C-alpha positions in Angstrom: 16.9 71.1 -52.8 20.2 69.3 -52.4 20.0 65.6 -51.6 21.9 64.8 -48.3 24.5 62.1 -48.9 24.3 58.9 -46.9 27.0 58.9 -44.3 27.7 55.2 -45.1 28.0 55.9 -48.8 30.4 58.8 -48.0 32.5 56.6 -45.8 32.6 53.8 -48.5 34.0 56.4 -50.9 36.5 57.8 -48.4 37.7 54.3 -47.4 38.1 53.2 -51.0 40.0 56.4 -51.8 42.6 55.4 -49.2 42.4 51.7 -49.5 42.6 51.3 -53.3 46.2 52.7 -53.6 47.2 50.8 -50.5 45.8 47.6 -51.9 47.5 48.3 -55.2 50.8 48.8 -53.4 50.3 45.5 -51.4 49.4 43.7 -54.6 52.5 45.1 -56.3 54.7 43.8 -53.5 53.0 40.4 -53.7 53.3 40.4 -57.5 57.0 40.6 -57.0 56.9 37.5 -54.8 54.7 35.7 -57.2 57.1 36.6 -60.1 60.0 35.2 -58.1 58.0 32.0 -57.4 57.1 31.6 -61.0 60.7 32.0 -62.1 62.2 29.8 -59.5 59.5 27.1 -60.1 61.2 26.3 -63.4 64.2 25.0 -61.4 62.2 22.2 -59.8 60.5 21.2 -56.5 63.5 21.6 -54.2 64.4 25.2 -55.3 60.7 26.2 -55.3 60.3 24.9 -51.8 63.5 26.5 -50.6 62.7 29.9 -52.0 59.1 29.7 -50.8 60.0 28.8 -47.2 63.0 31.2 -47.2 60.7 34.0 -48.3 58.2 33.1 -45.7 60.8 33.1 -42.9 62.2 36.4 -44.1 58.7 37.9 -44.3 57.7 36.7 -40.9 60.6 38.5 -39.2 60.0 41.6 -41.2 56.3 41.6 -40.6 56.9 41.3 -36.9 59.2 44.3 -37.0 56.9 46.2 -39.3 54.1 45.5 -36.9 56.0 47.6 -34.3 56.5 50.3 -36.9 52.8 50.2 -37.8 52.2 52.4 -34.8 53.6 55.3 -36.8 50.4 55.3 -38.9 47.7 55.7 -36.2 49.9 58.0 -34.1 50.7 60.3 -37.0 47.1 60.2 -38.3 45.7 61.1 -34.9 48.1 64.0 -34.7 47.2 65.2 -38.3 43.5 65.0 -37.5 44.2 67.2 -34.5 46.3 69.7 -36.7 49.5 68.8 -34.8 51.8 68.2 -37.8 55.1 68.6 -36.0 54.3 65.7 -33.7 53.5 63.5 -36.8 56.9 64.3 -38.2 58.6 63.4 -34.9 56.7 60.1 -34.8 58.1 59.2 -38.2 61.7 60.2 -37.2 61.4 58.0 -34.1 60.1 55.2 -36.4 63.3 55.4 -38.5 65.5 55.0 -35.4 63.5 51.9 -34.3 63.7 50.5 -37.8 67.5 50.8 -37.8 67.8 49.0 -34.5 65.4 46.2 -35.4 67.3 45.4 -38.7 70.3 43.9 -36.8 68.6 41.0 -35.0 66.6 40.2 -38.2 69.9 39.7 -40.1 71.4 37.6 -37.2 68.4 35.3 -37.0 68.3 34.7 -40.7 72.0 33.7 -40.5 71.4 30.9 -38.1 68.0 29.5 -39.4 69.6 27.0 -41.9 71.4 25.3 -39.1 68.2 25.1 -37.1 66.4 23.5 -40.0 69.1 21.0 -40.4 68.9 20.1 -36.7 65.1 19.6 -37.1 65.8 16.8 -39.6 65.4 18.7 -42.9 66.8 17.0 -46.0 70.4 18.3 -46.2 70.0 19.4 -49.8 66.8 21.4 -49.0 68.4 23.0 -45.9 71.4 24.0 -47.9 69.3 25.5 -50.6 67.3 27.5 -48.0 70.6 28.7 -46.5 71.9 30.0 -49.8 68.6 32.0 -50.3 68.6 33.5 -46.8 72.3 34.5 -47.0 71.5 36.9 -49.8 68.0 38.2 -49.1 68.8 39.1 -45.5 70.6 42.3 -46.6 67.4 43.8 -47.8 65.9 43.9 -44.2 67.2 47.5 -43.3 65.8 48.9 -46.5 62.4 47.2 -46.1 61.9 48.5 -42.6 63.0 52.0 -43.5 60.6 52.4 -46.4 57.9 50.9 -44.3 58.2 53.9 -41.9 58.1 56.4 -44.8 55.1 54.7 -46.2 53.2 54.8 -42.9 53.8 58.5 -42.7 52.6 59.1 -46.2 49.5 57.0 -45.6 48.7 59.0 -42.4 49.0 62.2 -44.4 46.6 60.6 -47.1 49.4 60.7 -49.7 48.6 57.3 -50.9 49.1 57.5 -54.6 52.9 57.6 -54.4 52.7 54.6 -52.0 51.2 52.6 -54.9 53.3 54.1 -57.8 56.7 53.2 -56.5 56.0 49.4 -55.9 54.2 49.2 -59.3 57.3 50.6 -61.0 59.4 48.1 -59.1 57.6 45.0 -60.6 59.3 44.9 -64.0 62.7 45.7 -62.5 62.3 42.9 -60.0 61.3 40.5 -62.7 64.3 41.4 -64.8 66.7 41.1 -61.9 65.3 37.8 -60.7 65.3 36.3 -64.2 68.9 37.4 -64.7 70.3 36.3 -61.3 68.4 33.0 -61.2 69.5 31.8 -64.7 72.7 34.0 -65.2 71.5 36.2 -68.1 73.1 39.5 -69.2 76.5 38.4 -67.7 75.0 38.0 -64.2 76.0 35.0 -62.0 73.5 32.1 -62.1 72.6 31.9 -58.4 69.6 29.6 -58.8 66.9 30.2 -56.1 69.3 32.6 -54.2 69.1 34.9 -57.2 65.5 35.6 -56.3 66.6 36.7 -52.8 69.3 38.9 -54.3 66.8 40.6 -56.6 64.4 41.2 -53.7 67.1 42.8 -51.6 68.3 45.1 -54.4 64.7 46.2 -55.2 64.0 47.0 -51.5 66.9 49.4 -51.3 65.8 51.1 -54.5 62.3 51.5 -53.1 63.7 53.1 -49.9 65.7 55.6 -52.0 62.6 56.3 -54.1 60.4 57.1 -51.1 63.1 59.2 -49.5 63.7 61.1 -52.8 60.0 61.8 -53.1 59.7 63.2 -49.6 62.7 65.5 -50.2 61.5 66.6 -53.6 57.9 67.3 -52.5 57.9 68.7 -48.9 54.6 68.1 -47.0 53.2 69.5 -43.9 54.6 66.6 -42.0 58.3 66.3 -42.9 60.3 63.7 -41.0 62.0 65.3 -38.0 65.2 64.0 -36.4 65.7 66.4 -33.5 66.4 65.4 -29.9 62.6 65.6 -29.1 62.1 62.7 -31.5 63.4 60.4 -28.8 60.4 61.1 -26.6 58.2 59.5 -29.3 60.0 56.2 -29.2 58.2 54.9 -26.0 54.8 55.9 -27.5 55.6 53.9 -30.6 56.8 50.9 -28.7 53.8 50.8 -26.3 51.4 50.8 -29.2 53.6 48.9 -31.7 55.0 46.0 -29.7 51.5 44.3 -29.3 50.9 44.9 -33.0 54.2 43.2 -33.9 53.4 40.4 -31.6 49.9 39.9 -33.2 51.4 39.9 -36.7 54.1 37.5 -35.6 51.5 35.2 -34.1 49.4 35.3 -37.3 52.2 34.9 -39.9 54.2 32.7 -37.6 51.4 30.1 -37.5 51.5 29.9 -41.3 55.3 29.7 -41.4 55.4 27.1 -38.6 52.8 25.1 -40.5 55.2 25.4 -43.5 58.0 24.0 -41.4 55.9 21.0 -40.4 54.9 20.6 -44.1 58.6 20.2 -44.8 58.5 17.1 -42.6 55.9 15.6 -44.9 58.1 16.0 -47.9 59.0 18.5 -50.7 55.7 18.0 -52.5 53.6 18.9 -49.5 55.9 21.9 -48.7 55.8 23.1 -52.3 52.0 22.8 -52.4 51.8 24.7 -49.2 53.9 27.6 -50.5 52.1 27.6 -53.8 48.6 27.9 -52.3 49.8 30.2 -49.6 51.2 32.4 -52.4 47.9 32.6 -54.2 45.9 33.2 -51.0 48.4 35.8 -50.0 47.8 37.6 -53.3 44.0 38.0 -52.5 44.9 38.9 -48.9 46.7 42.1 -50.1 43.3 43.8 -50.8 41.8 43.4 -47.3 45.3 44.2 -45.9 45.0 47.6 -47.7 41.5 48.1 -46.5 42.7 47.3 -42.9 45.5 49.9 -43.3 42.9 52.4 -44.5 40.7 51.6 -41.5 43.5 52.4 -39.2 44.1 55.9 -40.4 40.4 56.6 -41.1 39.5 55.6 -37.5 42.4 57.4 -35.9 41.8 60.6 -38.0 38.1 60.7 -37.0 39.1 60.2 -33.4 41.6 63.1 -33.7 38.7 65.2 -35.0 36.6 64.2 -32.0 34.0 62.2 -34.0 33.7 58.8 -32.4 30.5 57.9 -34.3 32.3 58.5 -37.6 35.2 56.4 -36.3 32.8 53.5 -35.6 31.3 53.8 -39.0 34.7 53.8 -40.6 35.7 50.6 -38.9 32.6 48.6 -39.8 32.3 49.9 -43.4 35.9 48.7 -43.9 35.0 45.2 -42.4 32.0 44.9 -44.7 34.0 45.9 -47.8 36.7 43.3 -47.0 34.3 40.5 -46.3 32.5 41.1 -49.7 35.8 41.1 -51.6 37.1 37.9 -50.0 33.8 36.1 -50.6 34.4 36.6 -54.3 38.0 35.4 -54.1 36.9 32.4 -52.2 34.6 31.4 -55.0 37.4 31.8 -57.5 39.7 29.5 -55.5 36.9 27.0 -55.2 36.0 27.1 -58.9 39.4 27.1 -60.6 42.1 25.4 -58.5 43.7 23.6 -61.4 44.0 26.8 -63.5 45.7 28.5 -60.6 48.1 25.7 -59.9 48.9 25.6 -63.7 50.2 29.1 -63.5 53.0 27.8 -61.3 53.6 24.3 -62.5 53.5 22.2 -65.7 50.4 20.1 -65.0 51.3 17.7 -67.8 54.7 16.8 -66.2 54.3 13.6 -64.3 57.1 14.8 -61.9 54.6 17.4 -60.6 51.7 15.0 -59.9 52.4 14.9 -56.2 52.6 18.6 -55.6 49.5 19.2 -57.8 47.5 16.7 -55.8 48.4 18.4 -52.5 47.7 21.9 -54.0 44.2 21.0 -55.2 43.2 19.8 -51.7 44.7 22.9 -50.0 42.9 25.3 -52.5 39.5 24.0 -51.2 40.4 24.8 -47.6 41.9 28.2 -48.6 38.6 29.0 -50.4 36.7 28.4 -47.2 38.8 30.7 -44.9 39.1 33.6 -47.3 36.3 35.7 -45.6 37.7 35.0 -42.1 41.2 36.0 -43.2 39.9 39.3 -44.6 37.7 40.2 -41.7 40.4 39.5 -39.1 43.0 41.8 -40.7 40.5 44.6 -41.2 39.1 44.4 -37.7 42.6 44.4 -36.2 43.4 47.5 -38.4 40.4 49.4 -37.1 41.3 48.5 -33.5 44.7 50.0 -34.1 43.0 53.3 -34.9 41.5 53.1 -31.4 45.0 52.4 -30.1 43.7 49.0 -28.9 46.4 46.5 -29.5 47.0 44.4 -26.3 43.6 42.6 -26.3 43.8 41.8 -30.0 47.3 40.3 -29.4 45.8 38.0 -26.7 43.0 37.0 -29.0 45.6 36.1 -31.7 47.6 34.0 -29.3 44.6 32.0 -28.3 43.0 31.7 -31.7 46.0 31.1 -33.9 48.1 28.9 -31.6 46.0 27.4 -28.7 43.2 26.6 -31.1 44.3 26.7 -34.7 47.9 25.4 -34.6 47.2 22.9 -31.8 44.2 21.6 -33.7 46.1 21.4 -37.0 48.9 19.5 -35.4 46.5 17.1 -33.8 44.7 16.5 -37.1 47.9 16.2 -39.1 50.0 13.9 -37.1 48.2 11.9 -34.3 45.0 11.6 -36.4 46.9 11.1 -39.7 45.3 13.7 -41.9 48.7 15.1 -43.0 48.7 18.4 -45.0 45.0 18.7 -45.0 44.9 18.5 -41.2 47.4 21.3 -40.9 45.4 23.6 -43.1 42.1 22.7 -41.4 43.7 24.0 -38.2 44.6 27.3 -40.0 41.0 27.7 -41.1 39.7 27.1 -37.5 42.2 29.6 -36.0 41.3 32.3 -38.6 37.6 31.8 -37.9 38.0 32.2 -34.1 40.2 35.3 -34.4 38.0 37.0 -37.0 34.9 36.5 -34.9 36.5 37.7 -31.6 38.2 40.8 -33.2 34.9 41.9 -34.7 33.1 41.6 -31.4 36.0 43.5 -29.8 35.7 46.3 -32.4 32.0 46.7 -31.6 32.8 46.9 -27.9 35.6 49.4 -28.3 33.6 51.6 -30.6 30.7 51.7 -28.2 33.0 52.5 -25.3 34.5 55.4 -27.2 31.1 56.8 -28.0 29.9 56.6 -24.4 33.1 58.3 -23.2 32.4 61.2 -25.7 28.8 61.4 -24.5 30.0 61.7 -20.9 32.4 64.5 -21.9 29.6 66.4 -23.6 27.3 66.0 -20.6 30.1 67.1 -18.2 30.8 70.2 -20.4 27.1 71.0 -20.4 26.9 70.8 -16.6 29.9 73.2 -16.3 28.3 75.7 -18.6 25.0 75.5 -16.7 
């Protein structure tokens, strides 16, 4: 007699099959940022702070735009689950059009940011260094948004291996380009911290060409379509994607704005913020991948007409992410000096200030790891339900009205400085993670009740 498999165990395997390559791809992209930070760190505190904040500002704008494009994944996955492959292809084509439109304002905003920082009272040398970095990296924005759309389509079609392979191959290329452009090796110009921005932009264009080449060389059931009917998909993407973009902007924006306030506390505080944020961001890439897997798993099951399986997919993903982030939290708590030593020479007295700040921030980061993982996965599962407006409101209240406001109060009026700002971040993440998990349970139950009513109505008609 065959042993019946546990539905939960089966869902764990299915989720991991999708999430592992996505987490690998996210880690690969983060590894490139870490590589850049490690290389620029040898130039000193000011270039490190400039590249860190410049990268964070660049990433914030791109994540906001990518949030809009994230709608491609659940819409395409739902269509694929319903065996409607042409619609999935049209969704991707519409996504590419939106990506091209969004790239222009990103470039324009990055152009004026250095002047805004100078007006805020930033040290002129630091503001100038940030400006040099942003003037170069901004040209990678169109490529980043373009390959994001192709990646979402491949994820929706469960072609996740290539999504991991291309970023992994880009890691050594990015390292070589960054090393060459920062220090001027192999006949390259020595651009300092701006060289890291140039390397990032070049690699992003190469990744776009690689994804496009793969899709042309290996046709799938859901090729990108660019016919006139594609335009009809743009409103659907925007209705679902704009709240996602706003949520991501609220989440990442609170970290970046905290970084801006850190700059008012000095280069050491800002450098420590970027260093610890970099490490915490590395661990965040795994639950981010699980959250992306939850989106397509939930949407696919709903496309099949299986709301109970969709609910199971969402909560299995949340449990997996919470378990992983609990382990990373223990690592951050146990080995903060070792982690800081990967970025800085701990024996150099010039680094004493930044190290002291970093050790304190690592303790707070260790505490909010689980909250950070749970919130991104719960939000991802809710996208599978096409539920994005309420999560956006939760993020606005949790991150800004509670987290940021509380952090500002602790940091400046109450005098806790850098620690106060990060305590506010922890508070905001805790509130958002709790509220989104409750919302996920409510949305899953509502979907199951709706399905039950449809079954009863169909039974009545047959009777």
